[in-house]
C-alpha positions in Angstrom: 75.5 35.0 -3.4 74.8 32.2 -5.8 76.4 29.8 -3.6 74.6 30.6 -0.6 71.3 30.5 -1.7 72.2 27.2 -3.6 74.2 26.0 0.0 70.3 26.9 1.8 68.4 24.7 -1.0 69.8 21.8 -0.5 69.2 21.7 3.4 65.4 22.8 2.4 65.5 20.1 0.0 66.9 17.7 2.5 64.0 18.9 5.1 61.1 19.1 1.6 62.0 15.2 1.2 61.2 14.4 5.4 57.9 17.1 4.7 56.9 14.7 1.9 57.5 11.2 3.5 56.4 12.4 6.9 52.7 13.9 5.7 52.1 10.0 4.0 53.3 8.3 7.0 51.5 10.4 9.6 54.4 11.6 11.4 55.2 14.2 13.0 57.5 16.8 12.0 59.7 18.0 14.9 61.2 14.2 15.3 64.8 13.6 14.5 65.3 11.6 10.9 64.9 8.1 10.8 65.8 5.2 8.4 62.2 4.1 7.0 63.3 0.6 6.9 65.1 0.1 10.5 63.6 3.2 12.1 67.2 4.1 13.9 67.7 7.6 14.0 69.5 9.3 11.7 73.4 10.4 13.0 73.5 14.3 12.0 76.9 13.7 10.2 74.7 11.1 8.4 71.7 13.9 7.6 74.2 16.3 5.2 72.5 17.1 1.7 74.3 15.0 -1.0 77.5 14.5 0.8 76.2 12.2 3.2 74.8 10.6 -0.2 77.9 9.7 -1.2 79.1 8.8 1.7 77.5 6.6 2.6 77.0 5.0 -0.5 73.4 5.1 -0.8 72.7 2.8 2.2 71.7 3.1 5.5 74.4 2.4 8.2 72.8 0.8 10.0 70.2 -1.7 7.8 72.0 -1.6 4.8 69.2 -0.9 2.7 69.1 1.2 -0.1 68.4 4.9 0.4 66.1 6.2 -2.6 67.6 8.8 -5.2 64.8 10.7 -4.5 66.8 12.5 -1.4 69.4 13.8 -3.4 67.3 14.4 -6.5 64.8 16.7 -4.7 67.8 18.4 -2.6 70.1 19.5 -5.9 66.5 20.1 -7.6 65.7 22.3 -5.0 69.6 24.0 -4.8 69.9 24.9 -7.6 66.2 26.7 -7.8 67.4 29.0 -4.7 70.3 29.3 -6.4 68.6 30.7 -9.9 65.7 32.6 -7.6 68.4 34.0 -5.4 70.6 35.2 -8.7 68.3 37.3 -10.1 65.9 38.2 -7.4 68.0 39.0 -4.4 69.2 42.8 -4.4 71.5 43.3 -1.3 70.7 47.0 -1.7 67.4 46.5 -2.6 65.3 46.2 0.5 62.1 45.2 -1.6 64.0 42.5 -3.4 64.6 40.9 0.0 60.2 40.2 0.2 60.2 39.3 -3.5 63.2 37.0 -2.7 61.9 35.6 0.3 58.7 35.3 -1.5 59.9 32.6 -4.2 61.8 30.7 -1.9 58.6 30.1 0.4 56.0 29.3 -2.3 58.5 27.3 -4.3 59.6 25.6 -1.8 56.2 24.7 -1.2 55.6 24.1 -4.5 57.8 21.4 -4.6 56.3 19.7 -1.8 53.4 19.4 -3.6 55.8 18.3 -6.7 56.9 15.4 -5.1 54.2 14.3 -3.1 52.0 14.2 -6.2 54.7 12.3 -7.8 55.3 9.8 -5.4 51.5 9.7 -4.8 49.3 11.0 -7.5 47.7 13.0 -4.9 48.3 17.3 -3.9 48.7 17.4 -0.1 45.6 20.7 0.4 46.8 21.7 3.5 50.3 22.5 1.8 48.4 23.5 -1.1 46.1 26.0 0.9 49.2 27.4 3.1 51.0 27.9 -0.1 47.8 30.3 -1.1 47.7 31.9 2.2 51.0 33.0 2.1 50.8 34.8 -1.4 47.7 36.4 -0.8 49.6 37.6 2.3 52.4 39.1 0.5 50.5 40.2 -2.2 48.1 42.4 -0.1 51.6 43.6 1.6 53.0 44.1 -1.7 50.4 46.1 -2.7 50.0 47.9 0.3 53.6 49.4 -0.7 53.0 50.2 -4.3 49.7 51.0 -4.0 50.1 54.1 -5.8 52.4 53.2 -8.2 50.0 51.2 -10.0 48.8 52.5 -13.5 45.2 50.5 -13.4 43.5 47.5 -10.9 45.3 45.2 -12.8 48.0 46.0 -12.4 47.7 45.6 -8.6 49.4 41.9 -7.1 46.4 40.9 -6.2 43.9 41.7 -8.3 46.2 40.3 -11.0 46.8 36.5 -9.0 43.2 36.5 -8.1 42.4 36.5 -11.8 45.3 34.7 -12.7 43.6 32.2 -9.8 40.3 32.0 -11.2 41.4 31.2 -14.9 43.4 28.3 -14.2 41.5 26.4 -11.4 38.0 27.6 -13.0 40.0 25.4 -16.5 41.0 22.2 -14.5 37.9 22.1 -12.6 35.4 22.3 -15.7 37.9 19.3 -17.2 37.7 17.3 -14.0 34.0 17.8 -13.5 33.3 16.9 -17.3 35.5 13.5 -17.3 34.8 12.9 -13.5 38.2 12.7 -12.5 39.8 10.6 -15.7 41.5 13.5 -17.8 42.7 15.7 -14.3 41.7 15.8 -10.8 40.1 18.4 -8.3 43.2 18.6 -6.8 44.7 19.9 -10.3 41.9 22.2 -10.0 43.3 23.8 -5.9 46.7 23.9 -7.1 45.2 25.4 -10.6 43.8 28.3 -8.2 47.3 28.1 -6.7 49.7 28.5 -10.0 47.6 31.6 -10.7 48.2 33.2 -8.0 52.0 32.8 -8.0 51.8 33.9 -12.1 48.8 36.4 -11.9 46.8 37.5 -15.0 48.3 37.4 -18.2 51.4 35.4 -17.7 48.8 32.5 -16.2 48.6 31.7 -19.9 52.1 31.3 -20.7 52.6 29.0 -17.1 49.7 27.1 -19.1 51.4 26.5 -22.2 54.3 25.8 -20.8 53.0 23.7 -18.7 51.1 21.3 -21.0 54.1 21.4 -23.2 56.3 19.6 -21.1 53.9 17.1 -20.2 53.0 15.8 -23.9 56.8 15.3 -24.3 57.3 13.8 -21.6 54.3 11.4 -22.0 55.4 11.1 -25.5 58.5 10.1 -24.1 57.7 7.4 -21.8 55.1 6.0 -24.0 58.2 5.8 -26.6 60.5 3.9 -24.1 57.4 1.7 -23.0 57.3 2.8 -20.3 53.1 4.2 -19.9 51.1 3.3 -22.7 47.8 5.5 -23.6 45.5 5.0 -21.0 48.1 4.7 -17.9 47.9 7.9 -15.6 50.5 10.7 -15.1 50.3 13.0 -12.1 49.7 16.5 -13.8 51.8 18.9 -11.5 54.8 18.1 -11.6 54.2 19.9 -14.7 52.3 22.4 -13.9 55.1 23.8 -11.0 58.0 23.3 -13.5 55.8 25.9 -15.5 55.0 27.9 -13.6 58.9 28.3 -12.3 59.8 28.7 -15.8 57.5 31.1 -16.4 58.9 32.7 -13.3 62.7 32.9 -14.5 62.9 33.0 -17.5 62.2 36.2 -18.4 64.8 37.3 -15.6 67.6 34.9 -17.1 66.6 36.0 -21.1 64.8 39.4 -21.0 63.9 39.2 -24.4 61.1 36.9 -23.5 59.4 39.3 -21.7 57.9 40.6 -24.7 56.9 37.3 -26.7 55.3 36.5 -23.4 53.2 39.2 -23.1 52.2 38.6 -27.0 51.2 35.0 -25.6 49.5 36.0 -22.3 
């Protein structure tokens, strides 16, 4: 089953690359893929995730221009994310796991688009972000309606927990952006904070923020150490927020003992 999710993730990763390019180029998502250099249509057998990149020698078949390493990297990362989500959340004999897995696959695909777009263009695509908010709220309302009688308190409802988490993260980043006049943090990060808060909920939002800032600090120090950045350089923060969010969701599944420590942090 893990292999199936991995292969599905590779395909979605290829689609994510196309979405990122076409949003920036303001092109329709319904058209066939084409080379960004010569504009020739990509043949179906040159559009296989990872494999085509290797077989083509990382070059366009028509014009010979190099294909960016972004394409296989995003495909591989999305495949890994899907494989982990499918392995730890999907249960063939539990219908509820079908819905939960479908939700996570959808919302993390959306987050991957934001991850890549912010990494490339230092900007968060708001249409995609609000799509993630809408998907999350729709799933939470449905899930709470299905299990309302099992909730011991209102804070165990996914909708309430998510809204609280979203307001905490969104409000925190909004305050940083306003106080620093967007030199520390952009307002786009505040909206992204709303989305990740919805996903992980209360009190796990504190874990997600801690992981995000820790990863961001380590990467930034590493970039400065190898002279790729300076203390005044701008670094997109969305990739760190999204990585921290994914780790908050998946790590307790891989290492169940972390659930206790996450509850202490939260």
